[in-house]
MISE-257382 format. One line per field, with one value per residue (C-alpha): residue number from 1; residue in three letters; chain; y, x, z. Coordinates in steps of 0.02 Angstrom, whole numbers, m for minus. Example, Ala and Ser with C-alpha at 12.3 -4.5 7.8 and 13.67 -1.06 7.14 Angstrom:
REM MISE-257382
num = [1, 2];
residu = [ALA, SER];
chaine = [A, A];
yy = [m225, m53];
xx = [615, 684];
zz = [390, 357];
END
This chain:
REM MISE-257382
num = [1, 2, 3, 4, 5, 6, 7, 8, 9, 10, 11, 12, 13, 14, 15, 16, 17, 18, 19, 20, 21, 22, 23, 24, 25, 26, 27, 28, 29, 30, 31, 32, 33, 34, 35, 36, 37, 38, 39, 40, 41, 42, 43, 44, 45, 46, 47, 48, 49, 50, 51, 52, 53, 54, 55, 56, 57, 58, 59, 60, 61, 62, 63, 64, 65, 66, 67, 68, 69, 70, 71, 72, 73, 74, 75, 76, 77, 78, 79, 80, 81, 82, 83, 84, 85, 86, 87, 88, 89, 90, 91, 92, 93, 94, 95, 96, 97, 98, 99, 100, 101, 102, 103, 104, 105, 106, 107, 108, 109, 110, 111, 112, 113, 114, 115, 116, 117, 118, 119, 120, 121, 122, 123, 124, 125, 126, 127, 128, 129, 130, 131, 132, 133, 134, 135, 136, 137, 138, 139, 140, 141, 142, 143, 144, 145, 146, 147, 148, 149, 150, 151, 152, 153, 154, 155, 156, 157, 158, 159, 160, 161, 162, 163, 164, 165, 166, 167, 168, 169, 170, 171, 172, 173, 174, 175, 176, 177, 178, 179, 180, 181, 182, 183, 184, 185, 186, 187, 188, 189, 190, 191, 192, 193, 194, 195, 196, 197, 198, 199, 200, 201, 202, 203, 204, 205, 206, 207, 208, 209, 210, 211, 212, 213, 214, 215, 216, 217, 218, 219, 220, 221, 222, 223, 224, 225, 226, 227, 228, 229, 230, 231, 232, 233, 234, 235, 236, 237, 238, 239, 240, 241, 242, 243, 244, 245, 246, 247, 248, 249, 250, 251, 252, 253, 254, 255, 256, 257, 258, 259, 260, 261, 262, 263, 264, 265, 266, 267, 268, 269, 270, 271, 272, 273, 274, 275, 276, 277, 278, 279, 280, 281, 282, 283, 284, 285, 286, 287, 288, 289, 290, 291, 292, 293, 294, 295, 296, 297, 298, 299, 300, 301, 302, 303, 304, 305, 306, 307, 308, 309, 310, 311, 312, 313, 314, 315, 316, 317, 318, 319, 320, 321, 322, 323, 324, 325];
residu = [MET, LYS, LYS, ALA, PHE, LEU, VAL, VAL, LEU, MET, LEU, SER, SER, SER, LEU, ILE, PHE, ALA, GLN, ASN, ASN, ILE, SER, GLY, SER, VAL, SER, ASP, GLN, SER, GLY, ASN, PRO, VAL, PRO, GLY, ALA, THR, VAL, VAL, VAL, GLU, GLY, THR, ASN, THR, GLY, VAL, VAL, THR, ASP, PHE, ASP, GLY, ASN, TYR, GLN, ILE, ASN, ALA, SER, ALA, GLY, ASP, GLN, LEU, THR, PHE, SER, SER, LEU, GLY, PHE, GLY, SER, GLN, THR, ILE, THR, VAL, GLY, ASN, GLN, ASN, THR, ILE, ASN, ILE, VAL, LEU, VAL, ALA, SER, VAL, ASP, ILE, LEU, ASP, GLU, VAL, VAL, VAL, SER, GLY, TYR, GLN, THR, LEU, GLN, ARG, ARG, SER, LEU, SER, GLY, ALA, ILE, GLY, THR, ILE, ASP, THR, ASP, GLU, ALA, PHE, LYS, THR, GLN, VAL, THR, ASN, SER, ALA, GLU, ALA, LEU, GLN, GLY, ARG, VAL, ALA, GLY, VAL, GLN, VAL, ILE, SER, SER, GLY, ALA, PRO, GLY, ALA, ALA, PRO, VAL, VAL, ARG, ILE, ARG, GLY, TYR, SER, THR, THR, ASN, ASP, ASN, ASN, PRO, LEU, TYR, VAL, ILE, ASP, GLY, ILE, GLN, THR, THR, ASP, PRO, ASN, VAL, MET, ARG, ASP, ILE, ASN, PRO, ASN, ASP, ILE, GLU, ASN, ILE, SER, VAL, LEU, LYS, ASP, GLY, SER, ALA, ALA, ILE, TYR, GLY, ALA, ARG, ALA, SER, ASN, GLY, VAL, ILE, VAL, VAL, THR, THR, LYS, LYS, GLY, SER, TYR, ASN, SER, LYS, ASN, THR, LEU, GLU, VAL, ASN, ALA, THR, TYR, GLY, LEU, GLY, SER, VAL, THR, ARG, LYS, PRO, ASP, MET, LEU, ASN, LEU, GLN, GLN, HIS, ALA, ASP, MET, THR, TRP, GLN, SER, ILE, LEU, ASN, ASP, GLY, ASN, THR, PRO, THR, HIS, PRO, GLN, TYR, GLY, ASN, GLY, PRO, THR, PRO, SER, ILE, PRO, GLY, PHE, LEU, ASN, VAL, PRO, MET, PRO, SER, GLY, GLN, ALA, TYR, VAL, GLY, ALA, GLN, ALA, ARG, VAL, THR, PRO, GLY, GLY, THR, ASP, TRP, LEU, ASP, GLU, LEU, PHE, GLU, THR, ALA, GLU, ILE, THR, ASN, VAL, SER];
chaine = [A, A, A, A, A, A, A, A, A, A, A, A, A, A, A, A, A, A, A, A, A, A, A, A, A, A, A, A, A, A, A, A, A, A, A, A, A, A, A, A, A, A, A, A, A, A, A, A, A, A, A, A, A, A, A, A, A, A, A, A, A, A, A, A, A, A, A, A, A, A, A, A, A, A, A, A, A, A, A, A, A, A, A, A, A, A, A, A, A, A, A, A, A, A, A, A, A, A, A, A, A, A, A, A, A, A, A, A, A, A, A, A, A, A, A, A, A, A, A, A, A, A, A, A, A, A, A, A, A, A, A, A, A, A, A, A, A, A, A, A, A, A, A, A, A, A, A, A, A, A, A, A, A, A, A, A, A, A, A, A, A, A, A, A, A, A, A, A, A, A, A, A, A, A, A, A, A, A, A, A, A, A, A, A, A, A, A, A, A, A, A, A, A, A, A, A, A, A, A, A, A, A, A, A, A, A, A, A, A, A, A, A, A, A, A, A, A, A, A, A, A, A, A, A, A, A, A, A, A, A, A, A, A, A, A, A, A, A, A, A, A, A, A, A, A, A, A, A, A, A, A, A, A, A, A, A, A, A, A, A, A, A, A, A, A, A, A, A, A, A, A, A, A, A, A, A, A, A, A, A, A, A, A, A, A, A, A, A, A, A, A, A, A, A, A, A, A, A, A, A, A, A, A, A, A, A, A, A, A, A, A, A, A, A, A, A, A, A, A, A, A, A, A, A, A];
yy = [m449, m440, m595, m521, m358, m455, m555, m395, m313, m462, m466, m279, m295, m437, m333, m184, m280, m409, m421, m457, m540, m402, m452, m364, m323, m191, m130, 16, 149, 35, m104, m214, m306, m244, m396, m372, m220, m206, m191, m139, m103, 74, 86, m102, m233, m327, m331, m438, m434, m451, m608, m621, m570, m422, m504, m496, m548, m469, m466, m292, m209, m84, 63, 13, 100, 2, 78, 16, 50, m13, 43, 176, 214, 337, 257, 262, 246, 181, 162, m13, 34, m95, m149, m329, m301, m157, m138, m7, 80, 146, 300, 309, 426, 568, 628, 463, 454, 633, 615, 673, 543, 582, 448, 468, 637, 669, 686, 584, 565, 403, 360, 348, 240, 62, 27, m28, 141, 175, 348, 416, 532, 644, 746, 588, 502, 645, 677, 560, 595, 513, 511, 513, 534, 352, 293, 362, 217, 81, m6, 116, 44, m140, m229, m91, m131, 3, m41, 87, 36, 172, 230, 420, 481, 308, 301, 203, 39, 35, m120, m115, m281, m372, m424, m460, m455, m476, m302, m138, m162, 22, 97, 249, 411, 555, 718, 854, 774, 744, 560, 472, 301, 372, 319, 466, 582, 523, 553, 732, 793, 882, 788, 954, 1004, 853, 874, 703, 533, 403, 228, 158, m30, m150, m71, 98, 123, 75, 257, 273, 126, 2, 112, 79, m110, m98, 20, 209, 329, 497, 641, 810, 951, 1099, 1256, 1422, 1454, 1604, 1711, 1635, 1719, 1719, 1601, 1570, 1403, 1362, 1186, 1167, 1010, 983, 823, 733, 578, 456, 281, 147, m32, m5, m162, m176, m148, m230, m123, m112, m258, m370, m333, m374, m539, m585, m549, m651, m798, m800, m810, m953, m1043, m1039, m1126, m976, m882, m724, m564, m401, m230, m146, m277, m338, m521, m642, m751, m605, m446, m280, m123, 15, 195, 253, 174, 104, 195, 308, 493, 616, 709, 894, 1011, 1010, 821, 811, 712, 684, 520, 442, 424, 278, 324, 228, 88, 117, 218, 173, 223, 205, 340, 447, 423, 445, 596, 656, 749, 887, 863, 1014, 1037, 1203, 1220];
xx = [m5567, m5516, m5407, m5319, m5287, m5216, m5099, m5037, m5009, m4910, m4802, m4767, m4721, m4602, m4520, m4500, m4423, m4325, m4143, m4003, m3837, m3708, m3526, m3364, m3192, m3109, m2934, m2819, m2754, m2611, m2729, m2687, m2833, m2891, m2930, m3036, m3129, m3308, m3458, m3616, m3793, m3821, m3947, m3949, m3847, m3812, m3629, m3486, m3296, m3188, m3084, m2895, m2912, m3025, m3183, m3354, m3537, m3688, m3877, m3952, m4100, m4090, m4126, m3998, m3832, m3672, m3535, m3356, m3226, m3059, m2930, m2817, m2935, m3076, m3248, m3358, m3547, m3623, m3807, m3841, m3967, m3970, m3789, m3745, m3557, m3480, m3290, m3221, m3052, m3020, m2913, m2788, m2843, m2717, m2784, m2738, m2567, m2525, m2581, m2447, m2392, m2287, m2152, m2027, m1942, m1997, m2153, m2179, m2308, m2404, m2345, m2164, m2202, m2138, m2158, m2304, m2384, m2568, m2647, m2813, m2928, m2962, m3095, m3197, m3154, m3208, m3374, m3450, m3445, m3295, m3253, m3066, m2952, m2894, m3067, m3028, m2906, m3035, m3079, m2978, m2802, m2766, m2699, m2744, m2862, m2941, m3034, m3130, m3197, m3330, m3283, m3275, m3098, m3030, m2883, m2910, m2816, m2727, m2638, m2543, m2454, m2567, m2505, m2321, m2264, m2329, m2265, m2311, m2396, m2436, m2372, m2259, m2355, m2267, m2364, m2283, m2113, m2141, m2129, m2229, m2303, m2442, m2608, m2697, m2622, m2749, m2889, m2834, m2809, m2957, m2998, m3031, m2848, m2779, m2722, m2644, m2628, m2503, m2475, m2300, m2276, m2134, m1977, m2061, m2053, m1869, m1813, m1879, m1776, m1828, m1969, m2060, m2068, m2257, m2280, m2288, m2435, m2380, m2501, m2479, m2587, m2650, m2546, m2543, m2449, m2368, m2455, m2626, m2792, m2861, m3008, m3123, m3210, m3332, m3397, m3537, m3631, m3769, m3849, m3935, m3868, m3966, m3946, m4036, m4084, m4084, m4123, m4299, m4299, m4411, m4545, m4569, m4690, m4586, m4430, m4522, m4587, m4413, m4338, m4473, m4453, m4264, m4283, m4407, m4290, m4157, m4277, m4295, m4445, m4467, m4423, m4355, m4322, m4423, m4551, m4591, m4632, m4772, m4830, m4820, m4715, m4797, m4749, m4704, m4755, m4591, m4419, m4357, m4190, m4103, m4116, m3971, m3953, m3992, m4136, m4184, m4216, m4323, m4480, m4420, m4458, m4401, m4560, m4571, m4614, m4769, m4712, m4530, m4393, m4316, m4138, m4080, m4204, m4142, m3958, m3968, m4039, m4037, m3874, m3837, m3685, m3607, m3447, m3392, m3223];
zz = [6953, 7136, 7117, 6966, 7058, 7206, 7093, 7009, 7179, 7244, 7086, 7096, 7281, 7245, 7109, 7224, 7367, 7265, 7312, 7190, 7220, 7202, 7178, 7139, 7204, 7312, 7269, 7307, 7188, 7135, 7084, 7234, 7315, 7486, 7595, 7751, 7683, 7746, 7630, 7721, 7660, 7723, 7865, 7900, 7992, 7830, 7785, 7720, 7719, 7564, 7548, 7524, 7341, 7382, 7313, 7395, 7371, 7454, 7432, 7405, 7322, 7179, 7295, 7427, 7455, 7486, 7595, 7566, 7702, 7763, 7890, 7815, 7670, 7646, 7638, 7482, 7464, 7300, 7252, 7184, 7048, 6907, 6934, 6973, 6978, 7075, 7080, 7199, 7209, 7386, 7408, 7552, 7690, 7695, 7863, 7946, 7865, 7912, 8093, 8214, 8341, 8495, 8511, 8651, 8634, 8455, 8349, 8191, 8055, 8058, 7881, 7946, 8099, 8110, 8297, 8406, 8442, 8468, 8460, 8521, 8426, 8575, 8485, 8458, 8623, 8735, 8648, 8777, 8963, 9048, 9233, 9199, 9048, 9052, 8997, 8824, 8801, 8830, 8667, 8560, 8575, 8549, 8702, 8825, 8968, 9077, 9238, 9339, 9508, 9506, 9681, 9700, 9674, 9633, 9512, 9350, 9327, 9158, 9094, 8929, 8937, 9057, 9228, 9197, 9379, 9555, 9595, 9509, 9340, 9310, 9148, 9141, 9115, 9026, 9041, 8936, 8970, 9156, 9201, 9336, 9376, 9484, 9403, 9487, 9357, 9227, 9350, 9388, 9208, 9130, 8968, 8881, 8911, 8817, 8637, 8603, 8687, 8623, 8691, 8667, 8672, 8643, 8567, 8546, 8734, 8751, 8749, 8928, 8993, 9127, 9190, 9027, 9051, 9073, 8925, 8912, 8897, 8826, 8852, 8768, 8832, 8734, 8727, 8639, 8477, 8397, 8266, 8299, 8337, 8511, 8533, 8679, 8700, 8838, 8867, 8993, 9041, 9167, 9226, 9367, 9454, 9559, 9629, 9529, 9570, 9756, 9857, 9928, 10115, 10245, 10321, 10509, 10523, 10411, 10513, 10674, 10603, 10541, 10713, 10799, 10681, 10701, 10891, 10873, 10752, 10888, 11007, 11123, 11190, 11089, 11181, 11114, 11191, 11052, 11003, 11179, 11212, 11178, 11032, 10908, 10905, 10946, 10850, 10975, 10957, 11035, 11037, 11201, 11199, 11327, 11287, 11301, 11463, 11473, 11503, 11319, 11322, 11478, 11433, 11255, 11166, 11002, 10899, 10778, 10600, 10542, 10427, 10474, 10388, 10220, 10260, 10080, 10029, 10171, 10125, 9936, 9848, 9668, 9640, 9517, 9404, 9322, 9224, 9150, 9066];
END
């Protein structure tokens, strides 16, 4: 009886978790195949890409959901159920086609663009904390490289066409019509004040002449408009910053032993103004250093902290980070 129950349980489990081979095609509203569309099993890392004819094959269970997406189209999610063939018609994303792009001295809709222009979704890019506005370009525009040294106040290094010359490789920045090649401008702009960022490459940047040989970054800031209601937005963030992975420092005894061993390695007799002389170093209670002159320092001595002082702990403390805009 137990064996029969076990067999039934194993069969029912195999039926529940059995995966079927799902196939089909992805096309647009005109019936044309959509090559390169992604088909992903929702909630997993399992996914495939449609071939040149828009066909695909993927393994999925009856309860799984398949998400179909492609650049320029709205995504669709379908429950597999008892289907073995699922054909999808993707609808063009009107929001993407109607997106306003700043190109030179004019604004265009993306549907009418023919040049090499990249745009940034600032609402999405600035959801994460960034140290400067240029970091929004990293990984979001093809061919654009952003390097941040991490030093406080350092300007970001932006390269649109790589390193084309041994001289200045900085792109031209156009901030509300004002032109500059100073990379510090992207560091000084508050990301919350930016409405649109466009990157002009190749012939799209020709309107700015020779200064645009390294590409152009056009930034449009937010501004008021007529016949609109007054709104008040407050963004506030708070955090704590601290140094991580600090190197381990020698304690007082280890430093004394290291100093003694280095003198012995040089073939000399160990002697040191702080650790004395002899076969082993001696840890002093007070430093052998001259004291400042003055009545306040008469009889003063520099006491040695037991175990020594970890100067990295003394230099670095947890810092508060606030940003209100």
